[in-house]
C-alpha positions in Angstrom: -18.8 10.3 16.5 -17.8 9.5 12.9 -15.4 6.7 12.3 -14.2 4.4 9.5 -15.9 1.0 9.4 -14.7 -2.0 7.4 -17.6 -3.7 5.7 -16.3 -7.1 4.6 -12.8 -7.9 3.2 -11.5 -6.4 0.1 -10.3 -3.2 -1.6 -10.6 0.4 -0.5 -14.3 0.3 -1.4 -15.1 -1.7 1.7 -14.2 1.3 3.8 -17.0 3.8 4.7 -17.4 6.6 7.2 -20.3 6.0 9.5 -21.7 7.4 12.7 -20.9 5.1 15.6 -21.1 5.3 19.4 -18.4 7.2 21.2 -15.8 4.9 22.9 -16.2 4.4 26.6 -12.8 4.5 28.4 -12.2 1.6 30.7 -10.2 1.6 33.9 -6.7 2.9 33.1 -7.6 4.4 29.8 -7.8 8.0 28.6 -10.1 9.5 25.9 -8.5 11.4 23.1 -10.1 13.8 20.6 -8.3 12.8 17.5 -6.6 15.4 15.3 -5.0 13.0 12.8 -4.4 9.3 12.3 -1.6 7.4 10.6 -2.2 4.9 7.9 -0.1 1.7 8.2 0.3 -1.5 6.2 -1.4 -3.3 9.1 -4.6 -1.3 8.3 -4.5 -2.5 4.7 -4.0 -6.1 5.8 -6.9 -5.8 8.2 -9.1 -4.3 5.4 -8.1 -7.3 3.2 -9.2 -9.7 5.9 -5.6 -10.9 6.6 -4.9 -9.3 9.9 -7.7 -9.3 12.4 -7.5 -7.1 15.5 -6.1 -8.7 18.7 -8.8 -10.0 21.2 -10.5 -7.2 22.9 -9.2 -4.5 20.5 -11.5 -2.1 18.6 -12.7 -3.5 15.3 -12.0 -0.1 13.7 -8.7 0.4 11.9 -6.0 2.8 12.9 -2.9 2.1 15.0 -1.6 5.6 15.8 -3.1 9.0 16.4 -2.4 12.5 17.5 -4.9 14.6 19.4 -5.8 16.2 22.7 -6.9 14.6 25.9 -10.7 14.8 26.3 -10.9 12.7 29.5 -7.7 12.0 31.6 -9.4 9.1 33.4 -7.3 9.6 36.6 -4.0 9.6 34.8 -1.3 12.3 35.0 -2.6 14.0 31.8 -5.0 17.0 31.9 -7.9 17.8 29.5 -6.5 19.5 26.4 -3.0 18.1 26.6 -1.5 17.5 23.1 -0.6 13.8 22.9 0.2 11.0 20.5 -0.8 7.4 21.1 0.0 3.9 20.0 -3.2 1.8 19.5 -4.3 -1.8 19.0 -7.1 -0.3 16.8 -9.7 2.4 16.6 -7.6 5.3 15.3 -9.7 6.1 12.2 -12.2 8.0 14.3 -13.0 11.3 15.9 -12.3 9.9 19.4 -10.4 6.9 20.7 -9.9 5.3 24.2 -6.4 4.2 24.9 -4.5 2.7 27.8 -2.8 5.7 29.5 0.7 4.0 29.2 0.5 4.0 25.5 -0.1 7.7 25.4 2.8 10.2 25.6 3.0 14.0 25.2 3.3 15.1 21.6 7.0 16.0 20.8 8.2 19.5 20.5 9.1 20.9 17.2 6.4 19.5 15.0 2.7 20.2 14.4 0.1 18.0 15.9 -1.0 16.8 12.5 2.6 15.8 11.6 3.0 14.1 15.0 0.3 11.5 14.0 2.9 9.8 11.8 5.4 9.3 14.6 4.1 6.8 17.2 4.0 3.6 15.1 7.2 4.3 13.2 9.2 5.4 16.3 7.9 2.5 18.4 8.7 0.0 15.7 12.1 1.3 14.9 13.3 1.9 18.5 12.0 -1.5 19.7 13.5 -3.4 16.9 16.8 -1.6 16.0 17.7 -0.7 19.6 15.9 -2.9 22.1 15.9 -6.0 20.0 19.0 -5.8 17.8 21.1 -3.6 20.1 22.2 -1.2 17.3 25.1 1.0 18.5 27.5 3.6 17.0 29.7 2.2 14.3 27.3 -0.7 13.3 26.4 -1.1 9.7 22.6 -1.5 9.3 20.7 -2.6 6.1 17.2 -1.1 5.9 14.8 -2.5 3.3 12.1 -0.2 2.1 13.9 3.0 2.8 11.3 5.5 1.5 8.3 4.5 3.7 7.5 5.8 7.1 9.4 3.1 8.9 12.4 3.2 6.5 12.8 7.0 6.9 12.5 6.8 10.7 15.1 3.9 10.7 17.6 5.9 8.7 17.3 9.0 10.9 17.5 7.0 14.1 20.5 5.1 12.8 22.4 8.2 11.8 21.5 9.9 15.2 23.0 6.9 17.0 26.2 7.0 14.9 25.4 3.8 13.0 26.0 3.6 9.2 22.8 2.9 7.2 22.6 1.2 3.8 19.2 1.1 2.1 17.2 -0.6 -0.6 14.2 0.8 -2.5 12.5 0.2 -5.9 13.2 3.4 -7.8 15.7 6.2 -8.1 13.1 8.6 -6.8 12.6 6.6 -3.6 16.4 6.2 -3.2 16.8 10.0 -3.5 14.8 10.4 -0.3 17.4 8.3 1.6 20.2 10.2 -0.2 18.8 13.5 1.0 18.9 12.2 4.6 22.7 11.4 4.3 22.7 7.7 3.2 25.6 6.8 0.9 24.8 3.2 0.0 21.7 3.3 -2.2 20.6 0.0 -3.7 17.9 -0.3 -6.3 16.6 -3.8 -5.6 15.0 -4.1 -9.1 18.4 -3.5 -10.8 21.1 -4.5 -8.3 21.9 -7.4 -6.0 21.8 -6.0 -2.5 24.1 -8.7 -1.2 26.9 -7.8 -3.6 26.3 -4.0 -3.2 26.3 -4.3 0.6 29.5 -6.4 0.7 31.2 -3.9 -1.6 30.1 -0.9 0.5 31.3 -2.5 3.8 34.6 -4.0 2.5 33.2 -7.5 2.7 32.0 -7.1 6.3 28.2 -7.1 5.7 25.5 -5.8 8.0 25.6 -5.9 11.8 21.8 -5.4 11.8 19.2 -5.8 9.1 15.7 -4.4 9.4 13.5 -6.4 7.0 9.9 -5.8 5.9 9.9 -8.4 3.1 10.2 -11.7 4.9 10.4 -15.1 3.2 11.7 -14.1 -0.3 14.6 -12.2 1.3 15.5 -14.6 4.0 18.4 -16.5 2.3 20.0 -13.3 0.9 19.6 -11.5 4.3 21.5 -14.2 6.1 24.2 -14.1 3.4 24.4 -10.3 4.0 25.0 -10.5 7.7 28.3 -9.8 9.3 29.8 -12.1 11.9 27.5 -11.7 15.0 24.9 -10.0 12.8 21.2 -9.7 13.8 18.3 -9.9 11.4 15.0 -8.6 12.6 12.0 -9.4 10.4 9.0 -7.0 10.9 7.0 -7.6 7.7 6.0 -10.4 5.4 5.4 -8.6 2.1 7.5 -11.3 0.4 5.7 -14.3 2.1 5.9 -16.1 5.4 7.6 -19.4 4.7 11.2 -20.0 3.6 14.1 -22.4 4.1 16.7 -21.3 6.6 20.3 -22.3 6.1 21.3 -23.0 9.7 24.9 -23.8 8.7 25.3 -20.3 7.3 23.6 -18.8 10.3 25.8 -20.7 12.7 28.9 -19.9 10.7 28.2 -16.2 11.1 27.2 -16.6 14.8 24.2 -14.6 13.8 20.6 -14.5 15.0 17.2 -14.0 13.5 14.2 -12.5 15.3 10.7 -11.9 14.2 8.6 -9.3 16.0 5.2 -7.7 15.9 4.0 -4.6 17.8 0.2 -4.6 17.7 -0.5 -7.7 19.7 2.0 -7.0 22.5 0.6 -6.7 26.0 -0.2 -3.2 27.2 2.7 -3.2 29.6 5.2 -3.9 26.8 3.7 -1.3 24.5 3.7 1.2 27.4 7.4 0.5 28.1 8.2 1.0 24.4 6.4 4.3 24.3 8.2 5.5 27.4 11.5 4.6 25.7 10.4 6.5 22.6 9.5 9.5 24.8 12.9 9.4 26.5 15.1 8.7 23.5 13.4 9.7 20.2 11.5 12.8 21.2 14.7 14.7 22.0 15.9 13.8 18.5 12.6 15.2 17.1 13.0 18.4 19.2 16.6 19.0 18.0 15.7 18.2 14.3 17.8 15.0 14.0 14.5 13.1 13.4 11.8 14.7 11.4 8.3 13.3 10.5 8.1 12.6 6.8 4.5 13.0 5.7 3.8 12.1 2.1 0.2 13.1 1.8 -2.8 13.9 4.0 -6.4 13.1 3.3 -9.6 14.1 5.2 -11.3 11.2 7.0 -14.1 11.3 4.5 -11.6 10.3 1.7 -10.3 7.3 3.5 -10.9 5.1 0.4 -8.8 7.4 -1.7 -6.1 7.3 1.0 -6.0 3.5 0.8 -6.0 3.5 -3.0 -3.0 5.8 -2.9 -1.2 3.6 -0.4 -2.0 0.5 -2.4 -0.5 2.0 -5.5 3.0 1.5 -4.1 3.9 5.0 -5.3 3.6 6.6 -1.8 6.5 7.8 0.1 6.6 8.7 3.8 3.5 8.6 6.0 0.0 8.9 4.7 -2.3 10.6 7.3 -6.0 11.0 7.8 -7.0 14.4 9.2 -10.3 14.8 11.1 -12.7 17.2 9.4 
């Protein structure tokens, strides 16, 4: 099969499409003929040499795919079934072997190509906003990075649950995406202080939940933005990994801070998350409350161009690689 190989650590030029052996499914795995694969920040960090695959995972990049079952491997699936899968690696390829529990039927209402942009975002958002932070109707939730795949998914899921989303982004064009989804509090972090804007929008209450992809550089202001009993969930480190935490402020708000990752979780945990996605998010996709937001698609052969576009910071929504 053809797959994307990372040759050294660096920019998009270290990516090349090569012929490699087909994956051999192990016990409990299924084999998928890939239709499309999602591009995620973790792939970029792996390309840069900053985020190696977990032990035993494929060295090939790619954490989510859509496709059709090629070998059901004794699972309940049948050959030809349209599916999506959450991976620990290997998605930038024409075929991938995946633990059966991390594979779910593709949702109704979207094309199989579009569906490739759903597994990682849906699993990340549901596991963090709902399973970790306990987001419920009426909660105010601050979402940083509102125009990316995770941000758009987080906004849609929050609205579907009856929560009130507030968002930050770095340009008027990116904020317009959130506005089009129904968000009223739109904060340009380059021009505005999100702590002040959030407090104003919530009548001084602050956020019950914050979903943060920035990390260290936002920690102090995120804590300041929390409501009493608020929950901060850090899922990215774009602004660094180390910061000072004001425990007095945290205790005074009776708040909590959690940091999570998805890729390195055990198969059982990822399987449980994907089952929760199937049960809770897929109906929202089917009824149109949650829609995949695909910014651009690239053929597999243009993977370097796809990463260059992603690195530019100009992208919105999901970037997908489509098999030739």
